[in-house]
C-alpha positions as CSV (number, residue, x, y, z in Angstrom):
1,X,16.4,-82.1,68.8
2,X,17.7,-82.2,65.5
3,X,18.4,-79.5,63.5
4,X,14.9,-79.4,61.4
5,X,13.5,-79.4,64.1
6,X,15.2,-76.8,65.9
7,X,14.6,-74.4,63.2
8,X,10.6,-75.0,63.0
9,X,10.5,-74.6,66.6
10,X,12.1,-71.0,66.4
11,X,9.7,-70.1,63.1
12,X,6.6,-71.0,65.6
13,X,7.9,-69.4,68.5
14,X,9.5,-66.3,67.2
15,X,8.6,-66.4,63.2
16,X,6.0,-63.5,63.0
17,X,8.1,-61.0,65.3
18,X,11.6,-62.0,63.3
19,X,9.5,-61.3,59.9
20,X,8.3,-58.0,61.5
21,X,12.0,-57.0,62.7
22,X,13.2,-57.9,59.1
23,X,16.4,-59.1,57.4
24,X,18.7,-56.5,58.5
25,X,18.2,-56.0,62.1
26,X,18.0,-59.9,62.3
27,X,21.7,-60.2,61.1
28,X,22.4,-57.1,63.4
29,X,21.1,-59.5,66.3
30,X,23.1,-62.4,65.1
31,X,26.3,-60.4,64.9
32,X,25.9,-59.2,68.4
33,X,25.0,-62.6,69.5
34,X,28.3,-63.9,67.8
35,X,30.1,-61.2,69.6
36,X,29.0,-62.2,73.1
37,X,29.8,-65.8,72.1
38,X,33.5,-64.6,71.2
39,X,33.5,-63.1,74.8
40,X,32.2,-65.9,76.3
41,X,34.7,-68.4,75.1
42,X,37.6,-65.7,76.3
43,X,36.6,-64.9,79.0
44,X,33.4,-67.1,80.0
45,X,32.8,-70.3,81.8
46,X,31.0,-73.4,79.8
47,X,27.8,-72.4,81.2
48,X,28.2,-68.7,79.4
49,X,29.2,-70.5,76.1
50,X,26.5,-72.8,75.7
51,X,24.2,-70.2,76.6
52,X,25.6,-67.6,74.2
53,X,26.3,-70.7,71.3
54,X,22.2,-71.4,71.8
55,X,21.5,-68.0,70.9
56,X,23.8,-67.8,67.9
57,X,21.9,-70.8,66.7
58,X,18.5,-69.4,67.4
59,X,18.9,-66.5,65.5
60,X,21.0,-68.3,62.2
61,X,17.8,-70.3,62.6
62,X,15.8,-66.7,62.4
63,X,17.7,-65.5,59.1
64,X,17.3,-68.9,57.6
65,X,13.6,-68.9,57.9
66,X,13.1,-65.2,56.9
67,X,15.6,-65.9,53.8
68,X,13.4,-69.2,53.2
69,X,16.8,-71.7,53.4
70,X,16.1,-74.9,55.1
71,X,19.4,-75.2,57.4
72,X,19.2,-78.8,56.6
73,X,20.1,-77.8,53.0
74,X,22.9,-75.4,54.1
75,X,24.6,-77.7,56.0
76,X,24.5,-80.4,53.3
77,X,27.4,-78.8,51.4
78,X,29.4,-80.2,54.5
79,X,28.1,-83.7,54.5
80,X,30.8,-85.5,52.7
81,X,33.8,-83.7,54.3
82,X,35.3,-80.9,53.2
83,X,33.5,-79.3,50.3
84,X,37.2,-78.2,48.3
85,X,39.1,-81.8,48.7
86,X,36.4,-84.2,50.1
87,X,38.4,-85.1,52.8
88,X,37.7,-86.1,56.5
89,X,39.9,-84.8,58.1
90,X,40.4,-81.8,55.2
91,X,43.6,-81.9,53.5
92,X,43.4,-78.3,52.0
93,X,46.9,-76.8,52.1
């Protein structure tokens, strides 16, 4: 699944609930899921890491949808490599 399709799926599946919840609560949920991902990286196995990474991506898509931001647009700043030096790999000090 590509990024745009994933973002649309999250909008179709959870959009109404996410909008009702609001931005502040969505950011809080995203932060909580990021913490769970950090714990899975430190102490979990690959299945836990995949699960938590998926949750982080879902909440990030929810936030982007509420802000009216296309994730493809957001990632475009990295399309040519490092946004500062343009290098792939990055050559910034």
